[in-house]
C-alpha positions as CSV (number, residue, x, y, z in Angstrom):
1,M,196.5,116.0,128.8
2,K,193.3,117.5,130.2
3,L,193.0,114.8,132.8
4,L,196.4,115.5,134.3
5,N,195.6,119.2,134.4
6,L,192.6,118.5,136.6
7,L,194.6,116.7,139.3
8,A,195.2,119.9,141.2
9,L,191.8,121.4,140.7
10,S,190.7,123.5,143.7
11,V,187.5,125.0,144.8
12,S,188.6,128.5,143.7
13,A,188.3,127.3,140.1
14,L,184.7,126.2,140.5
15,T,183.3,129.7,140.3
16,V,183.8,129.7,136.5
17,M,182.1,126.3,136.0
18,G,178.6,127.7,136.1
19,S,179.3,130.0,133.2
20,G,179.1,127.4,130.6
21,A,182.9,127.7,129.9
22,M,183.2,124.0,130.7
23,A,180.7,122.7,128.2
24,Q,182.0,119.2,127.4
25,S,181.5,116.5,124.8
26,G,181.8,112.8,125.0
27,L,179.2,111.7,127.5
28,E,176.0,113.3,126.0
29,G,173.0,111.1,126.4
30,M,174.7,108.6,128.7
31,T,173.2,107.5,131.9
32,I,175.4,107.5,135.0
33,G,174.3,106.4,138.5
34,F,175.5,108.3,141.5
35,S,175.3,106.6,144.9
36,Q,175.9,109.4,147.4
37,I,176.5,108.8,151.1
38,G,173.9,111.3,152.2
39,S,173.9,114.9,153.4
40,E,175.7,114.6,156.7
41,S,177.7,117.8,156.2
42,G,177.8,121.1,154.3
43,W,180.7,119.7,152.2
44,R,178.6,116.6,151.2
45,A,175.8,118.9,150.1
46,A,178.2,120.9,148.0
47,E,179.6,117.7,146.4
48,T,176.1,116.7,145.4
49,S,175.3,120.1,144.0
50,V,178.5,120.3,142.0
51,T,178.0,116.8,140.7
52,R,174.6,117.7,139.4
53,Q,176.0,120.8,137.8
54,Q,178.8,118.9,136.2
55,A,176.4,116.2,134.9
56,E,174.2,118.9,133.2
57,E,177.3,120.5,131.6
58,W,178.4,117.1,130.3
59,G,174.9,116.2,129.0
60,V,174.7,113.3,131.4
61,N,171.5,111.8,132.6
62,L,172.4,111.5,136.3
63,Q,170.5,108.9,138.3
64,F,171.0,110.0,142.0
65,S,170.5,107.9,145.1
66,D,170.9,109.3,148.7
67,A,172.0,106.4,151.0
68,Q,171.3,108.3,154.2
69,Q,174.6,107.1,155.7
70,R,173.8,103.4,155.3
71,Q,175.9,101.0,153.3
72,E,173.0,98.7,152.6
73,N,171.3,101.5,150.8
74,Q,174.3,102.1,148.6
75,I,174.5,98.4,147.8
76,R,170.9,98.4,146.9
77,A,171.3,101.5,144.7
78,I,174.3,100.0,142.8
79,R,172.3,96.8,142.1
80,S,169.5,99.0,140.8
81,F,171.9,100.9,138.6
82,I,173.2,97.6,137.2
83,A,169.6,96.4,136.5
84,Q,169.0,99.7,134.6
85,D,172.2,99.0,132.5
86,V,173.7,102.4,133.2
87,D,176.8,103.5,131.4
88,A,178.8,104.1,134.5
89,I,178.5,104.4,138.3
90,L,179.9,107.0,140.7
91,L,180.2,105.8,144.2
92,A,181.1,107.8,147.4
93,P,181.5,104.9,149.8
94,V,180.2,105.4,153.3
95,V,182.7,102.9,154.7
96,A,185.9,101.3,153.3
97,T,184.9,97.6,153.5
98,G,182.2,95.3,152.3
99,W,182.1,96.3,148.6
100,E,183.6,93.3,146.8
101,E,180.5,91.4,146.0
102,V,178.4,94.3,144.6
103,L,181.3,95.8,142.7
104,S,182.1,92.4,141.2
105,E,178.5,92.4,139.9
106,A,179.1,95.8,138.3
107,K,182.4,94.5,136.8
108,D,180.7,91.4,135.4
109,A,178.1,93.7,133.8
110,E,181.0,95.7,132.3
111,I,179.9,98.9,134.0
112,P,182.8,101.0,135.1
113,V,182.8,102.4,138.7
114,V,184.5,105.6,139.8
115,L,185.0,106.2,143.5
116,L,184.5,109.7,144.7
117,D,186.3,111.4,147.7
118,R,186.7,108.1,149.6
119,G,188.5,104.9,149.0
120,I,187.7,101.2,149.7
121,E,189.6,98.2,150.8
122,G,189.5,95.6,148.1
123,P,190.9,94.7,144.7
124,E,191.7,97.7,142.6
125,D,190.3,96.1,139.4
126,L,186.8,96.5,140.9
127,Y,186.8,100.2,140.0
128,L,188.1,102.3,137.1
129,T,189.6,105.1,139.1
130,S,189.3,106.9,142.4
131,V,189.0,110.7,142.5
132,A,189.9,111.9,146.0
133,S,192.2,114.1,148.0
134,D,195.2,112.7,149.8
135,Q,193.5,112.3,153.1
136,V,196.6,111.4,154.9
137,L,198.2,114.6,153.7
138,E,195.1,116.5,154.9
139,G,195.7,115.2,158.4
140,R,199.4,115.9,158.1
141,V,198.8,119.5,157.0
142,A,196.5,120.0,160.0
143,G,199.0,118.5,162.4
144,E,201.9,120.5,161.0
145,W,199.9,123.7,161.5
146,L,199.3,122.8,165.2
147,V,203.0,122.0,165.7
148,D,204.0,125.4,164.4
149,A,201.1,127.2,166.2
150,V,202.0,126.0,169.7
151,A,205.7,126.5,169.1
152,G,207.0,124.0,171.7
153,E,204.4,124.7,174.4
154,D,202.7,121.7,176.0
155,C,199.4,121.0,174.2
156,R,196.7,118.5,175.1
157,V,194.6,117.7,172.0
158,V,191.0,116.3,171.7
159,E,190.1,114.7,168.4
160,L,186.7,114.5,166.8
161,Q,186.9,111.5,164.3
162,G,184.7,110.9,161.3
163,T,182.5,107.9,160.7
164,V,184.0,104.8,162.1
165,G,185.5,102.6,159.4
166,S,185.4,105.4,156.7
167,S,188.6,106.1,154.8
168,P,188.7,109.8,155.7
169,A,188.5,109.0,159.4
170,I,191.2,106.4,159.2
171,N,193.5,108.5,156.9
172,R,193.0,111.9,158.5
173,K,193.8,110.4,161.9
174,Q,196.9,108.7,160.5
175,G,198.2,111.9,158.9
176,F,197.7,114.1,162.0
177,E,199.5,111.5,164.2
178,E,202.4,111.4,161.8
179,A,202.7,115.2,161.9
180,I,202.8,115.4,165.7
181,A,204.9,112.2,166.2
182,G,208.1,114.2,166.6
183,A,206.6,116.8,168.9
184,D,206.8,115.5,172.5
185,N,204.9,118.5,173.7
186,I,201.7,117.5,171.8
187,E,199.5,114.7,173.0
188,I,196.0,113.4,171.9
189,V,194.3,112.9,175.2
190,R,190.8,112.0,174.0
191,S,189.5,110.8,170.6
192,Q,185.9,109.9,169.7
193,T,183.8,109.8,166.6
194,G,181.4,112.6,165.9
195,D,180.2,110.8,162.7
196,F,181.0,113.9,160.5
197,T,177.9,115.7,161.8
198,R,177.6,119.1,163.5
199,A,175.2,117.8,166.2
200,Q,177.4,114.9,167.1
201,G,180.5,117.2,167.1
202,K,178.8,119.4,169.7
203,Q,177.6,116.5,171.8
204,V,181.0,114.8,171.9
205,M,182.8,118.0,172.6
206,E,180.6,118.6,175.5
207,G,181.7,115.3,176.9
208,F,185.4,116.2,176.3
209,L,184.9,119.5,178.2
210,R,183.4,117.8,181.2
211,A,186.1,115.2,181.3
212,E,188.9,117.8,181.0
213,N,188.4,120.2,183.9
214,G,185.7,122.2,182.1
215,G,188.0,122.5,179.1
216,A,190.8,124.2,181.0
217,D,193.1,121.2,180.3
218,I,192.4,121.2,176.6
219,C,194.8,123.1,174.3
220,A,193.4,122.3,170.9
221,L,190.7,120.5,169.0
222,Y,191.4,118.6,165.8
223,A,188.2,117.7,163.9
224,H,188.1,115.4,160.9
225,N,185.7,117.8,159.2
226,D,184.5,121.4,159.6
227,D,180.9,120.6,160.5
228,M,182.0,118.7,163.6
229,A,184.3,121.6,164.4
230,V,181.4,124.1,164.1
231,G,179.4,122.1,166.5
232,A,182.3,121.9,168.9
233,I,182.8,125.6,168.7
234,Q,179.3,126.1,170.0
235,A,180.0,123.7,172.9
236,I,183.2,125.6,173.8
237,S,181.3,128.9,173.8
238,E,178.5,127.5,175.9
239,A,181.1,126.3,178.4
240,G,182.2,129.9,178.9
241,L,185.5,129.5,177.0
242,T,186.7,131.4,173.9
243,P,187.1,129.1,170.9
244,G,190.1,129.9,168.8
245,E,191.9,131.4,171.9
246,D,191.3,129.2,175.0
247,I,191.1,126.2,172.7
248,L,192.7,126.2,169.2
249,V,190.5,124.7,166.5
250,V,191.8,123.1,163.3
251,S,189.7,121.0,160.9
252,I,189.3,119.8,157.3
253,D,187.0,120.7,154.4
254,A,187.0,124.5,154.0
255,V,183.2,125.0,154.1
256,P,181.7,128.5,154.3
257,D,180.8,128.2,158.0
258,I,184.3,127.5,159.1
259,F,185.6,130.5,157.3
260,T,183.0,132.6,159.1
261,A,184.3,131.1,162.3
262,I,187.9,131.9,161.4
263,A,186.9,135.5,160.5
264,A,185.3,135.8,163.9
265,G,188.4,134.4,165.6
266,E,186.5,131.3,166.8
267,A,188.5,128.8,164.6
268,N,192.1,128.9,163.5
269,A,192.7,126.8,160.4
270,T,191.1,124.5,157.9
271,V,192.4,122.3,155.1
272,E,190.6,122.5,151.8
273,L,188.8,119.5,150.3
274,T,187.3,120.4,146.9
275,P,183.7,119.3,146.3
276,N,184.4,118.9,142.6
277,M,185.2,115.3,142.3
278,A,182.7,114.8,139.5
279,G,184.6,117.0,136.9
280,P,187.7,114.8,136.9
281,A,185.5,111.7,137.1
282,F,183.5,112.6,134.0
283,E,186.8,113.5,132.2
284,A,188.2,110.1,132.9
285,L,184.9,108.3,131.9
286,A,184.7,110.2,128.6
287,A,188.2,109.1,127.7
288,Y,187.6,105.5,128.8
289,L,184.1,105.0,127.3
290,N,184.9,106.7,124.0
291,D,188.5,105.9,123.3
292,G,189.4,103.1,125.7
293,V,191.9,105.2,127.5
294,E,192.6,103.9,131.0
295,P,192.9,106.7,133.6
296,E,195.4,106.9,136.4
297,K,194.2,104.7,139.2
298,F,194.2,107.5,141.7
299,I,193.4,111.1,140.7
300,I,194.4,113.4,143.5
301,T,192.9,116.8,144.2
302,E,194.6,119.6,146.1
303,S,194.8,120.0,149.9
304,R,195.5,123.7,150.9
305,L,195.7,125.2,154.3
306,Y,193.7,128.3,155.1
307,T,194.0,130.6,158.2
308,A,192.9,134.1,159.2
309,E,195.6,135.5,156.9
310,D,193.7,134.1,153.8
311,D,190.7,136.5,153.6
312,P,188.2,134.1,155.4
313,E,185.2,136.4,154.9
314,G,185.9,136.4,151.1
315,E,186.4,132.7,151.0
316,A,183.1,132.1,152.8
317,E,181.3,134.2,150.3
318,R,182.9,132.6,147.3
319,R,181.8,129.2,148.5
320,R,178.2,129.9,149.3
321,G,177.0,129.5,145.7
322,L,178.3,125.9,145.6
323,G,175.5,124.3,147.5
324,Y,177.0,124.2,151.0
């Protein structure tokens, strides 16, 4: 089935999507609402760009709403989509809780909802499917890399968490902690939200450095996304330390700027999160709306580790055309 073939779709495959090779049928003329969190990171901008591209290739009239990181704006947008009687709704939820009322309204209106890149806490019958990475696995891959990298040496870790209450922040923290649980030499000594933004990542890292002997007592930084890591790298450099050497840096998303940092030796590893959540979502919606085929409840995309051995300069260049 085409749907199953898309479960392991990675960013590297996206370069062919703009060629028209993926011209699709089954959703032409349909109107689909997309409530996006905002543009807090390069990855989020790329997801928006790829979703618009996919909508065009599928012949979808995409109604886009930028929530500017506010749940109340997303709830307002969903209610507007319901009032417009759209054919389906894509939702990238800013936080995990507080969705039951408005998604029940969409269900009562018989409008299928597809979650993109984040999950929610609530009854599963409120949405058709969820297209996302395994966020716990992402954290676990990052943690396993660090365990191998320090090779038994003592390592004090500072952690930049994502938005409080969001599923990526919860799950990426869980996965990382699971990976280091058996390594007595690794300890998370400070953990604070950077809200997935570069500016907050820099600001919080500055505080970590001041609190940890100017950074001398920090072995590694784990950031829940690359944008926070890039901000933190700037803070480390400004403190007179060498990021990537004095403080190891591992993060998640695989955006162009982190590959540039890896190529420069300022970061060490990143875990890929594909911005193409819309392709599998439209595939699932086409099968459901046209043929009544229920998709898998969770469509999982690939999570791959990249380091300096994986042509970071080339990876950065390959991703720049995706809207980052």
